[in-house]
Legacy VTK file of the C-alpha trace (Angstrom):
# vtk DataFile Version 3.0
C-alpha trace
ASCII
DATASET POLYDATA
POINTS 397 float
0.200 -0.092 0.967
0.529 3.227 -0.299
4.326 4.362 -2.023
4.910 0.811 -2.804
1.594 0.045 -3.270
1.628 -2.760 -7.264
0.032 -0.433 -10.159
-2.953 -1.352 -10.767
-4.595 -2.006 -15.030
-8.055 -0.366 -15.121
-9.848 -3.035 -17.189
-13.315 -2.463 -19.002
-16.233 -2.068 -15.969
-18.190 -4.858 -14.865
-20.622 -5.216 -12.360
-20.498 -7.579 -8.767
-21.612 -10.861 -9.453
-25.817 -10.713 -9.063
-27.368 -12.803 -6.858
-29.389 -16.121 -8.026
-25.686 -16.840 -10.520
-23.053 -17.909 -8.557
-20.363 -15.977 -6.292
-21.384 -15.534 -2.860
-25.400 -13.513 -1.944
-24.978 -9.775 -1.734
-26.505 -9.585 1.262
-23.926 -11.863 2.715
-21.821 -9.550 1.292
-22.474 -6.743 2.874
-22.450 -7.750 5.473
-18.406 -7.876 6.621
-18.439 -3.814 5.993
-20.512 -1.465 7.172
-24.073 0.014 5.347
-22.911 2.640 2.802
-24.781 4.205 -1.279
-23.094 2.769 -4.303
-20.880 5.704 -5.825
-19.865 3.618 -7.944
-18.248 0.127 -9.660
-14.749 -0.073 -10.634
-13.722 -4.039 -11.494
-9.792 -4.376 -11.792
-8.156 -7.363 -12.783
-4.556 -8.693 -11.888
-2.431 -11.129 -10.493
-0.068 -11.494 -7.646
1.141 -14.411 -5.165
1.105 -13.645 -1.803
3.004 -15.209 1.255
1.559 -15.834 4.426
4.253 -17.064 7.285
0.662 -18.483 9.151
-3.478 -18.845 8.042
-5.201 -15.574 8.144
-9.085 -14.806 7.735
-9.292 -11.872 5.859
-6.295 -9.477 3.517
-6.965 -5.788 4.242
-6.596 -4.546 0.550
-6.175 -0.702 -0.047
-7.100 0.815 -3.537
-4.912 3.498 -4.930
-6.403 5.870 -7.812
-2.728 7.213 -9.351
-3.697 10.611 -11.975
-1.373 12.489 -14.385
-2.575 15.249 -15.678
-2.556 16.157 -19.785
-0.679 19.394 -19.551
1.666 17.127 -16.422
3.004 14.639 -19.075
6.722 15.854 -18.191
6.206 15.544 -14.055
8.036 12.454 -12.714
5.043 12.835 -9.419
1.803 11.607 -10.369
-1.167 12.824 -8.648
-1.559 10.113 -5.991
-5.371 9.365 -3.810
-5.882 6.855 -1.018
-9.991 5.544 -2.290
-10.590 3.002 0.682
-10.251 -0.257 1.664
-11.235 -3.553 0.682
-11.450 -6.907 2.577
-11.095 -10.207 1.638
-12.078 -13.184 3.380
-9.449 -15.915 2.982
-12.362 -18.531 3.783
-12.820 -22.364 1.668
-16.510 -21.400 0.586
-14.785 -18.598 -1.368
-11.601 -20.252 -2.826
-11.882 -20.672 -6.139
-14.475 -18.257 -7.129
-15.053 -15.410 -8.756
-16.372 -12.585 -6.371
-16.732 -8.812 -5.738
-16.481 -7.266 -2.769
-17.034 -3.514 -1.503
-14.021 -1.005 -1.256
-14.679 0.870 1.788
-13.700 4.792 2.010
-13.249 6.333 5.481
-13.643 9.542 6.416
-9.762 12.052 6.876
-7.747 9.524 8.972
-10.113 7.089 9.711
-12.192 8.479 10.473
-16.068 9.178 10.835
-18.707 7.630 8.130
-18.018 5.034 5.989
-18.641 5.851 2.705
-18.679 2.594 -0.509
-17.635 3.484 -3.062
-16.441 1.490 -5.426
-16.133 -2.639 -6.006
-12.934 -4.708 -6.457
-13.739 -8.484 -8.752
-11.394 -10.141 -7.233
-9.906 -14.772 -8.091
-8.065 -16.384 -4.817
-6.412 -19.221 -4.516
-5.916 -21.296 -1.095
-2.376 -22.580 -2.272
0.006 -24.030 0.183
3.396 -26.288 -0.561
2.922 -29.848 -1.584
3.581 -32.300 0.065
6.497 -35.215 0.524
7.771 -37.215 -2.644
6.414 -40.647 -2.311
8.746 -43.180 -2.922
11.975 -41.735 -2.921
15.110 -44.906 -4.056
17.793 -45.899 -5.821
17.802 -47.925 -9.242
18.833 -50.910 -9.484
22.234 -50.983 -9.770
22.940 -47.849 -9.153
24.636 -46.049 -12.127
25.731 -47.051 -15.477
28.857 -45.227 -13.329
30.704 -45.157 -10.313
30.277 -41.830 -9.806
26.388 -41.635 -11.169
23.523 -42.199 -8.691
20.045 -42.677 -10.598
16.721 -41.915 -7.976
12.779 -42.005 -8.613
9.924 -41.618 -6.781
6.176 -41.369 -6.882
4.212 -37.221 -7.000
3.064 -36.079 -3.951
0.043 -36.830 -2.497
-1.194 -33.405 -3.048
-0.122 -30.552 -4.765
-1.297 -28.381 -2.212
-3.750 -26.705 -4.884
-1.177 -24.993 -7.022
0.800 -26.482 -10.222
4.570 -28.210 -8.933
6.569 -26.704 -10.849
8.985 -29.593 -10.441
11.872 -30.992 -7.640
15.184 -30.198 -6.841
17.713 -32.674 -5.939
20.770 -32.605 -3.027
22.966 -35.256 -2.675
25.510 -34.886 0.826
28.303 -37.160 1.265
28.096 -38.627 4.493
31.035 -38.715 7.365
31.458 -40.351 10.003
33.642 -40.800 12.820
32.728 -36.648 14.192
30.698 -36.623 16.954
26.728 -36.708 15.096
27.307 -39.884 12.949
27.039 -38.974 9.238
27.429 -35.110 9.535
27.968 -33.355 6.238
31.546 -31.243 5.588
31.445 -30.909 2.126
29.182 -28.327 -0.136
26.322 -30.695 -1.782
25.866 -32.003 -5.789
22.570 -30.220 -6.507
20.081 -31.018 -9.791
16.461 -30.833 -10.576
13.830 -32.571 -12.724
10.533 -31.237 -14.300
7.049 -32.939 -12.958
6.048 -35.561 -14.746
4.331 -39.293 -14.055
6.774 -40.843 -12.958
9.798 -38.762 -12.148
13.524 -39.421 -12.338
16.754 -38.083 -11.788
21.232 -38.861 -12.694
22.614 -37.291 -10.137
26.462 -36.599 -11.161
30.017 -36.233 -10.053
29.911 -37.660 -7.215
32.664 -39.521 -5.854
32.644 -43.422 -6.244
31.976 -46.068 -3.215
30.417 -43.631 -1.322
27.872 -42.614 1.225
25.468 -39.562 -0.096
22.526 -39.229 2.047
19.935 -37.708 -0.541
16.919 -35.223 0.148
14.555 -34.830 -3.116
11.379 -32.089 -2.748
9.038 -30.968 -5.044
8.165 -27.414 -5.734
5.776 -25.111 -6.425
4.698 -21.109 -6.645
4.289 -21.354 -3.440
7.166 -22.831 -2.016
9.576 -25.918 -2.416
6.893 -28.834 0.343
9.069 -31.080 3.052
12.284 -32.548 1.521
12.034 -37.346 1.471
15.683 -39.047 2.376
17.294 -42.027 1.231
20.632 -42.584 2.219
22.376 -44.416 -1.381
25.743 -45.177 -1.524
27.826 -45.552 -5.302
28.856 -47.943 -7.623
32.809 -49.373 -6.833
35.629 -47.972 -7.937
38.506 -50.077 -8.783
40.623 -52.223 -5.351
43.619 -50.247 -3.922
47.516 -51.897 -4.180
48.018 -54.907 -2.906
50.974 -55.779 0.114
54.926 -56.148 -1.319
55.495 -59.755 -3.582
57.966 -61.768 -1.887
58.887 -65.018 -1.686
57.679 -67.231 0.699
60.101 -69.375 2.744
57.238 -71.984 3.884
59.341 -75.000 3.113
55.864 -76.702 2.423
54.563 -74.702 -0.248
58.715 -74.211 -1.858
60.515 -77.068 -3.313
63.712 -77.737 -5.516
61.686 -76.802 -9.226
59.428 -74.364 -7.490
58.887 -71.276 -6.438
55.926 -70.127 -4.664
55.419 -66.012 -4.335
53.165 -64.304 -1.531
51.505 -61.181 -0.761
48.351 -59.458 1.117
45.497 -58.348 0.161
44.154 -54.902 -0.393
43.147 -53.092 2.089
39.880 -50.938 -0.025
38.545 -53.410 -1.845
36.906 -50.641 -3.700
33.430 -51.320 -2.362
33.290 -54.703 -4.174
34.568 -58.043 -3.044
38.627 -59.097 -4.234
37.853 -62.354 -6.131
41.175 -63.379 -8.384
45.157 -61.263 -8.992
47.273 -61.057 -11.698
50.778 -61.276 -11.755
53.513 -60.800 -13.790
57.673 -61.341 -13.329
60.333 -59.844 -15.259
63.265 -61.763 -15.108
66.994 -60.236 -14.025
69.910 -61.380 -15.463
73.338 -61.165 -14.398
76.252 -60.500 -16.755
79.800 -61.656 -16.783
80.734 -59.486 -15.062
78.504 -59.984 -12.350
76.198 -56.820 -13.011
72.337 -56.788 -12.970
69.765 -56.447 -15.965
66.109 -57.376 -15.847
64.180 -57.902 -18.953
62.419 -55.575 -21.226
59.400 -57.724 -21.176
57.011 -59.466 -18.072
55.251 -62.810 -17.494
52.323 -62.889 -17.532
51.902 -65.064 -15.140
48.106 -64.527 -14.813
44.808 -64.620 -13.104
44.864 -66.201 -9.155
41.590 -66.600 -7.449
41.359 -65.324 -3.583
42.113 -67.631 -1.421
40.174 -67.664 2.962
39.531 -64.609 4.580
39.487 -61.354 3.434
42.514 -60.377 4.715
44.032 -64.121 4.551
47.699 -63.801 2.651
47.623 -65.470 -1.328
50.297 -66.877 -3.028
50.771 -68.305 -7.010
52.948 -71.019 -7.096
55.571 -70.495 -10.046
58.118 -73.722 -12.120
61.276 -72.813 -12.123
61.951 -74.862 -15.298
59.031 -72.688 -17.307
60.945 -69.558 -16.477
64.199 -68.644 -18.821
67.524 -68.956 -17.301
67.691 -66.248 -14.940
69.248 -64.872 -11.381
65.844 -63.343 -10.245
62.672 -61.513 -10.929
60.962 -58.282 -9.965
57.383 -59.674 -9.169
54.515 -57.722 -9.101
50.911 -57.526 -8.592
47.125 -56.168 -9.177
44.254 -57.133 -7.199
40.997 -57.355 -9.462
36.995 -57.045 -8.070
34.507 -58.318 -8.100
32.897 -55.792 -10.425
35.377 -55.831 -12.923
38.029 -53.970 -11.740
41.504 -53.974 -11.673
43.313 -52.031 -9.335
46.740 -50.610 -9.465
49.461 -52.390 -9.753
52.222 -52.588 -6.860
56.264 -51.377 -7.143
57.291 -55.049 -8.616
60.013 -56.188 -5.455
62.703 -59.007 -5.665
61.937 -62.536 -6.281
64.741 -64.114 -5.658
65.819 -68.029 -5.775
69.065 -67.829 -6.786
71.860 -68.477 -4.169
74.617 -65.886 -5.982
72.438 -63.969 -6.449
71.055 -63.871 -2.231
74.499 -62.616 -1.472
74.004 -59.784 -2.829
72.892 -56.305 -1.150
69.272 -55.219 -1.906
70.019 -52.569 -3.660
71.637 -54.045 -6.713
68.527 -55.152 -7.585
67.009 -51.233 -7.722
68.332 -51.309 -11.822
67.858 -49.349 -14.272
64.400 -49.705 -15.028
62.800 -51.278 -12.154
60.229 -49.580 -11.131
58.710 -49.888 -14.814
54.486 -50.242 -14.801
53.460 -54.217 -14.868
50.809 -53.946 -17.772
47.712 -54.348 -15.708
46.933 -51.103 -13.496
43.970 -50.366 -14.091
43.001 -51.231 -17.135
42.805 -55.711 -17.241
44.917 -55.925 -20.312
46.328 -59.011 -20.617
49.679 -57.990 -22.301
51.987 -54.510 -21.782
55.449 -54.253 -23.840
57.480 -57.140 -24.332
55.379 -60.301 -23.097
57.870 -63.053 -23.203
55.767 -65.643 -25.138
57.547 -69.308 -25.138
58.425 -72.412 -24.273
60.050 -70.472 -20.846
57.063 -68.380 -20.482
54.775 -71.062 -19.577
52.925 -71.645 -16.662
51.067 -73.743 -13.856
49.753 -72.119 -11.218
LINES 1 398
397 0 1 2 3 4 5 6 7 8 9 10 11 12 13 14 15 16 17 18 19 20 21 22 23 24 25 26 27 28 29 30 31 32 33 34 35 36 37 38 39 40 41 42 43 44 45 46 47 48 49 50 51 52 53 54 55 56 57 58 59 60 61 62 63 64 65 66 67 68 69 70 71 72 73 74 75 76 77 78 79 80 81 82 83 84 85 86 87 88 89 90 91 92 93 94 95 96 97 98 99 100 101 102 103 104 105 106 107 108 109 110 111 112 113 114 115 116 117 118 119 120 121 122 123 124 125 126 127 128 129 130 131 132 133 134 135 136 137 138 139 140 141 142 143 144 145 146 147 148 149 150 151 152 153 154 155 156 157 158 159 160 161 162 163 164 165 166 167 168 169 170 171 172 173 174 175 176 177 178 179 180 181 182 183 184 185 186 187 188 189 190 191 192 193 194 195 196 197 198 199 200 201 202 203 204 205 206 207 208 209 210 211 212 213 214 215 216 217 218 219 220 221 222 223 224 225 226 227 228 229 230 231 232 233 234 235 236 237 238 239 240 241 242 243 244 245 246 247 248 249 250 251 252 253 254 255 256 257 258 259 260 261 262 263 264 265 266 267 268 269 270 271 272 273 274 275 276 277 278 279 280 281 282 283 284 285 286 287 288 289 290 291 292 293 294 295 296 297 298 299 300 301 302 303 304 305 306 307 308 309 310 311 312 313 314 315 316 317 318 319 320 321 322 323 324 325 326 327 328 329 330 331 332 333 334 335 336 337 338 339 340 341 342 343 344 345 346 347 348 349 350 351 352 353 354 355 356 357 358 359 360 361 362 363 364 365 366 367 368 369 370 371 372 373 374 375 376 377 378 379 380 381 382 383 384 385 386 387 388 389 390 391 392 393 394 395 396
């Protein structure tokens, strides 16, 4: 009202709703206002939204008249006059119905007799925010990628009396180990979805193998409704790095013609059970001067199934007579989980069986190229570089 009032555009005048043609009985309307003589009939039409902090019995509308004289077109200060007030009861019987209400003018200073100076025809909608969505769920398979979540839900039972504008989705990473387990520390990932009969959304750019709290709510013109919340987990990722491989010293598994390589499983399985390992050997040769040189290619021993418990030491037997004549090997291992994802391979570690080589210090094995990456640092490929392809590379795991 006053200087902050919304400017209304006059339309074609229309009379109040006659008695017996819908709306409310004129006598019933006049009970809400003091009796006065009708001086004019005017209807103004404009659409606006009002957000109430709590239910109200009525709305008080101030009506202003603004005029600019024909000879005052250059003036920026229009001539405003307060015509009166209109009281519109916010009752369900008037909801979504076009009704006409009296504009009442009181004397100077708000005192004196009340006079009916006009009419205001309006139609209001008593709306609220929408109800919570239903059956929020993550689709089977989590998502096409480990960094995505496919979500689906059912629309709310009530739209609050106004059409839905859409849905908002928020994902927050759950941080455990803090006061109030499940506290939020990061900025939420957000998305939106249009209104539909079967709404759904895909949350992207998430962290794999991570728990997220998902909140979804619907929005209409009145505002956002209450949210629904679930806890989801993104898909598996590559497992971690295995323990450094070494030659087993157990006489029960080591013979004159057999070498057994052992290692510890990775501490992080990437969100899926570790089911197998891939093992590579790189032969190391000794020249006549006593210098050691690793070969350029790898011997792929293939896959070895995970045995025993998740933390049990794993072993892979190797036939020495199937290897080239060498003084030892550099060995590396990579874990594979049930999602078919191969983790990073371990750093090459010396596996020695030559009596001549065992007398040498450990740092002699840190030869140039000894840190070269084996073929499957995460991609699960079976060969890389110059893999040995001969009878000497045969294996019997």
